[in-house]
N, CA, C and O atoms as a DFTB+ gen file, in Angstrom:
344 C
 N C O
     1  1      93.720     107.611     118.791
     2  2      93.840     108.977     119.273
     3  2      95.231     109.544     119.023
     4  3      95.385     110.753     118.845
     5  1      96.261     108.668     119.007
     6  2      97.629     109.127     118.749
     7  2      97.727     109.696     117.337
     8  3      98.354     110.733     117.121
     9  1      97.111     109.020     116.390
    10  2      97.181     109.454     114.995
    11  2      96.464     110.786     114.814
    12  3      96.965     111.667     114.115
    13  1      95.317     110.940     115.425
    14  2      94.496     112.129     115.256
    15  2      95.061     113.333     115.996
    16  3      94.765     114.469     115.624
    17  1      95.857     113.118     117.021
    18  2      96.299     114.211     117.883
    19  2      97.309     115.157     117.237
    20  3      97.600     116.209     117.805
    21  1      97.841     114.820     116.090
    22  2      98.820     115.677     115.426
    23  2      98.225     116.253     114.151
    24  3      97.656     115.530     113.333
    25  1      98.363     117.545     113.995
    26  2      97.853     118.214     112.797
    27  2      98.611     117.746     111.566
    28  3      99.832     117.596     111.602
    29  1      97.894     117.519     110.489
    30  2      98.498     117.036     109.251
    31  2      99.431     118.076     108.634
    32  3     100.338     117.723     107.881
    33  1      99.221     119.332     108.941
    34  2     100.043     120.384     108.346
    35  2     101.369     120.592     109.082
    36  3     102.192     121.402     108.654
    37  1     101.578     119.884     110.161
    38  2     102.804     120.035     110.954
    39  2     103.996     119.502     110.153
    40  3     104.049     118.310     109.851
    41  1     104.942     120.360     109.812
    42  2     106.106     119.964     109.011
    43  2     107.368     119.816     109.844
    44  3     108.438     119.537     109.303
    45  1     107.257     119.999     111.146
    46  2     108.401     119.865     112.037
    47  2     108.438     118.445     112.573
    48  3     107.449     117.953     113.116
    49  1     109.588     117.783     112.419
    50  2     109.727     116.428     112.934
    51  2     110.003     116.478     114.434
    52  3     110.950     117.118     114.890
    53  1     109.162     115.795     115.178
    54  2     109.347     115.714     116.619
    55  2     110.161     114.483     116.990
    56  3     110.702     114.390     118.092
    57  1     110.242     113.539     116.056
    58  2     110.963     112.290     116.320
    59  2     111.476     111.739     114.998
    60  3     110.806     111.847     113.971
    61  1     112.664     111.149     115.025
    62  2     113.230     110.479     113.854
    63  2     113.451     109.017     114.209
    64  3     114.120     108.694     115.190
    65  1     112.885     108.151     113.403
    66  2     113.057     106.713     113.601
    67  2     114.475     106.334     113.189
    68  3     114.855     106.486     112.028
    69  1     115.245     105.844     114.141
    70  2     116.635     105.483     113.859
    71  2     116.750     103.974     113.613
    72  3     115.881     103.193     114.000
    73  1     117.826     103.600     112.972
    74  2     118.087     102.189     112.690
    75  2     118.157     101.353     113.969
    76  3     117.553     100.281     114.014
    77  1     118.872     101.797     115.016
    78  2     118.910     101.002     116.250
    79  2     117.526     100.779     116.864
    80  3     117.243      99.693     117.369
    81  1     116.670     101.789     116.824
    82  2     115.322     101.639     117.367
    83  2     114.525     100.639     116.533
    84  3     113.845      99.771     117.080
    85  1     114.610     100.762     115.223
    86  2     113.891      99.846     114.346
    87  2     114.366      98.407     114.562
    88  3     113.547      97.493     114.653
    89  1     115.662      98.207     114.643
    90  2     116.210      96.865     114.879
    91  2     115.744      96.334     116.231
    92  3     115.402      95.158     116.355
    93  1     115.730      97.195     117.237
    94  2     115.278      96.785     118.569
    95  2     113.824      96.330     118.543
    96  3     113.491      95.296     119.122
    97  1     112.961      97.082     117.885
    98  2     111.539      96.737     117.814
    99  2     111.351      95.425     117.054
   100  3     110.601      94.553     117.494
   101  1     112.029      95.286     115.917
   102  2     111.907      94.049     115.137
   103  2     112.445      92.845     115.917
   104  3     111.861      91.763     115.868
   105  1     113.540      93.029     116.623
   106  2     114.120      91.953     117.426
   107  2     113.169      91.541     118.542
   108  3     112.990      90.351     118.805
   109  1     112.570      92.508     119.187
   110  2     111.616      92.197     120.258
   111  2     110.409      91.445     119.714
   112  3     109.885      90.551     120.379
   113  1     109.967      91.794     118.527
   114  2     108.860      91.059     117.907
   115  2     109.309      89.656     117.525
   116  3     108.577      88.691     117.743
   117  1     110.494      89.534     116.963
   118  2     111.033      88.223     116.591
   119  2     111.153      87.319     117.816
   120  3     110.909      86.116     117.732
   121  1     111.531      87.907     118.961
   122  2     111.666      87.153     120.212
   123  2     110.334      86.981     120.945
   124  3     110.298      86.482     122.070
   125  1     109.251      87.393     120.305
   126  2     107.877      87.248     120.806
   127  2     107.593      88.074     122.061
   128  3     106.714      87.734     122.853
   129  1     108.351      89.168     122.232
   130  2     108.052      90.121     123.295
   131  2     106.947      91.072     122.849
   132  3     106.212      91.616     123.674
   133  1     106.838      91.266     121.535
   134  2     105.818      92.117     120.927
   135  2     105.066      91.247     119.920
   136  3     105.682      90.518     119.141
   137  1     103.756      91.324     119.937
   138  2     102.928      90.565     119.004
   139  2     103.051      91.159     117.591
   140  3     103.207      92.369     117.430
   141  1     102.979      90.308     116.591
   142  2     103.083      90.771     115.192
   143  2     101.989      91.779     114.867
   144  3     102.241      92.748     114.150
   145  1     100.777      91.571     115.381
   146  2      99.693      92.532     115.137
   147  2     100.024      93.895     115.737
   148  3      99.709      94.926     115.142
   149  1     100.654      93.908     116.908
   150  2     101.058      95.171     117.533
   151  2     102.176      95.852     116.738
   152  3     102.218      97.078     116.642
   153  1     103.071      95.057     116.175
   154  2     104.128      95.608     115.324
   155  2     103.528      96.286     114.100
   156  3     103.962      97.371     113.715
   157  1     102.541      95.657     113.491
   158  2     101.889      96.240     112.322
   159  2     101.159      97.526     112.685
   160  3     101.179      98.491     111.921
   161  1     100.516      97.543     113.845
   162  2      99.845      98.762     114.300
   163  2     100.865      99.868     114.540
   164  3     100.634     101.017     114.161
   165  1     101.991      99.532     115.168
   166  2     103.069     100.502     115.398
   167  2     103.546     101.089     114.076
   168  3     103.716     102.301     113.951
   169  1     103.760     100.220     113.091
   170  2     104.223     100.682     111.777
   171  2     103.180     101.585     111.119
   172  3     103.540     102.565     110.467
   173  1     101.900     101.270     111.279
   174  2     100.835     102.119     110.734
   175  2     100.860     103.501     111.359
   176  3     100.682     104.504     110.668
   177  1     101.081     103.556     112.663
   178  2     101.145     104.852     113.348
   179  2     102.357     105.636     112.858
   180  3     102.249     106.823     112.551
   181  1     103.517     104.971     112.784
   182  2     104.739     105.634     112.301
   183  2     104.521     106.184     110.894
   184  3     104.888     107.322     110.602
   185  1     103.923     105.373     110.029
   186  2     103.712     105.761     108.628
   187  2     102.727     106.923     108.497
   188  3     102.876     107.757     107.604
   189  1     101.741     106.986     109.360
   190  2     100.692     107.987     109.208
   191  2     101.010     109.323     109.872
   192  3     100.349     110.323     109.590
   193  1     101.995     109.355     110.737
   194  2     102.321     110.592     111.456
   195  2     103.256     111.465     110.627
   196  3     104.313     111.015     110.185
   197  1     102.861     112.703     110.423
   198  2     103.689     113.652     109.681
   199  2     104.815     114.226     110.531
   200  3     105.762     114.803     109.997
   201  1     104.721     114.075     111.843
   202  2     105.748     114.628     112.720
   203  2     106.812     113.596     113.092
   204  3     107.685     113.870     113.916
   205  1     106.739     112.414     112.486
   206  2     107.752     111.377     112.693
   207  2     108.497     111.174     111.378
   208  3     107.897     110.844     110.355
   209  1     109.797     111.372     111.419
   210  2     110.630     111.191     110.240
   211  2     111.066     109.726     110.153
   212  3     111.865     109.254     110.962
   213  1     110.528     109.020     109.163
   214  2     110.911     107.615     108.964
   215  2     111.425     107.410     107.541
   216  3     111.446     106.286     107.039
   217  1     111.839     108.498     106.896
   218  2     112.243     108.444     105.491
   219  2     113.364     107.439     105.236
   220  3     113.371     106.761     104.209
   221  1     114.311     107.344     106.168
   222  2     115.444     106.429     105.979
   223  2     114.996     104.966     105.953
   224  3     115.649     104.123     105.338
   225  1     113.886     104.674     106.619
   226  2     113.393     103.293     106.720
   227  2     111.980     103.163     106.159
   228  3     111.217     102.290     106.572
   229  1     111.642     104.028     105.225
   230  2     110.300     104.080     104.666
   231  2     109.864     102.742     104.063
   232  3     108.709     102.344     104.213
   233  1     110.767     102.058     103.394
   234  2     110.430     100.776     102.777
   235  2     110.081      99.710     103.797
   236  3     109.148      98.933     103.595
   237  1     110.827      99.671     104.891
   238  2     110.560      98.693     105.953
   239  2     109.226      99.002     106.613
   240  3     108.416      98.100     106.828
   241  1     108.992     100.255     106.932
   242  2     107.732     100.646     107.563
   243  2     106.568     100.342     106.636
   244  3     105.527      99.863     107.086
   245  1     106.729     100.612     105.353
   246  2     105.672     100.297     104.383
   247  2     105.401      98.791     104.363
   248  3     104.243      98.372     104.381
   249  1     106.438      97.992     104.326
   250  2     106.281      96.536     104.298
   251  2     105.573      96.032     105.559
   252  3     104.739      95.129     105.484
   253  1     105.901      96.609     106.705
   254  2     105.290      96.185     107.963
   255  2     103.825      96.589     108.063
   256  3     103.017      95.864     108.643
   257  1     103.488      97.726     107.508
   258  2     102.137      98.257     107.691
   259  2     101.178      97.925     106.556
   260  3      99.997      98.259     106.643
   261  1     101.644      97.287     105.510
   262  2     100.788      96.989     104.351
   263  2     100.840      95.519     103.994
   264  3     101.333      95.141     102.931
   265  1     100.326      94.694     104.890
   266  2     100.367      93.245     104.658
   267  2      99.506      92.832     103.468
   268  3      99.738      91.778     102.876
   269  1      98.516      93.648     103.110
   270  2      97.681      93.318     101.947
   271  2      98.517      93.289     100.664
   272  3      98.329      92.419      99.814
   273  1      99.434      94.241     100.531
   274  2     100.278      94.307      99.341
   275  2     101.558      93.484      99.494
   276  3     102.062      92.943      98.510
   277  1     102.081      93.384     100.700
   278  2     103.391      92.767     100.908
   279  2     103.319      91.318     101.381
   280  3     104.347      90.648     101.481
   281  1     102.128      90.836     101.670
   282  2     101.979      89.478     102.173
   283  2     102.009      89.455     103.692
   284  3     102.443      90.410     104.337
   285  1     101.542      88.352     104.248
   286  2     101.456      88.212     105.700
   287  2     102.835      88.280     106.343
   288  3     103.797      87.685     105.856
   289  1     102.909      89.009     107.433
   290  2     104.166      89.142     108.171
   291  2     104.359      87.910     109.041
   292  3     103.480      87.547     109.823
   293  1     105.509      87.271     108.900
   294  2     105.838      86.074     109.671
   295  2     107.178      86.288     110.367
   296  3     107.884      87.261     110.102
   297  1     107.514      85.358     111.264
   298  2     108.808      85.450     111.933
   299  2     109.951      85.233     110.936
   300  3     111.046      85.763     111.126
   301  1     109.706      84.467     109.889
   302  2     110.722      84.274     108.848
   303  2     110.987      85.599     108.121
   304  3     112.138      85.930     107.837
   305  1     109.942      86.343     107.825
   306  2     110.108      87.644     107.176
   307  2     110.792      88.642     108.110
   308  3     111.591      89.468     107.670
   309  1     110.470      88.557     109.409
   310  2     111.146      89.418     110.369
   311  2     112.645      89.128     110.388
   312  3     113.462      90.047     110.444
   313  1     112.998      87.849     110.340
   314  2     114.420      87.461     110.325
   315  2     115.103      88.033     109.083
   316  3     116.237      88.506     109.163
   317  1     114.424      87.995     107.943
   318  2     114.984      88.544     106.709
   319  2     115.187      90.051     106.826
   320  3     116.225      90.578     106.427
   321  1     114.182      90.741     107.378
   322  2     114.313      92.189     107.560
   323  2     115.455      92.533     108.489
   324  3     116.221      93.459     108.223
   325  1     115.575      91.795     109.577
   326  2     116.669      92.036     110.517
   327  2     118.027      91.806     109.867
   328  3     118.967      92.563     110.106
   329  1     118.133      90.776     109.058
   330  2     119.389      90.490     108.369
   331  2     119.745      91.626     107.397
   332  3     120.908      92.014     107.286
   333  1     118.750      92.142     106.710
   334  2     118.982      93.242     105.766
   335  2     119.400      94.524     106.487
   336  3     120.205      95.294     105.964
   337  1     118.861      94.753     107.674
   338  2     119.165      95.969     108.412
   339  2     120.520      95.942     109.106
   340  3     121.112      96.992     109.354
   341  1     121.015      94.747     109.421
   342  2     122.260      94.668     110.171
   343  2     123.486      94.557     109.305
   344  3     124.601      94.483     109.821
């Protein structure tokens, strides 16, 4: 329902995904506070919403939300992403 609730034609960003927020979410998943499946769902929502600006971290969001193309997400991959972001 979150994805559907925003009109696709909306060009105004209501939220911008910042580096600190992304690092916080990845860290919480790495520490097993957030399940990897929930992280992937979060990334799918971020990627599909036109009112969320994630352009600065588009590659990370794409990698998180497209396990078919990028391979299975593991804690080792999360550690690599965190290292690249910091």
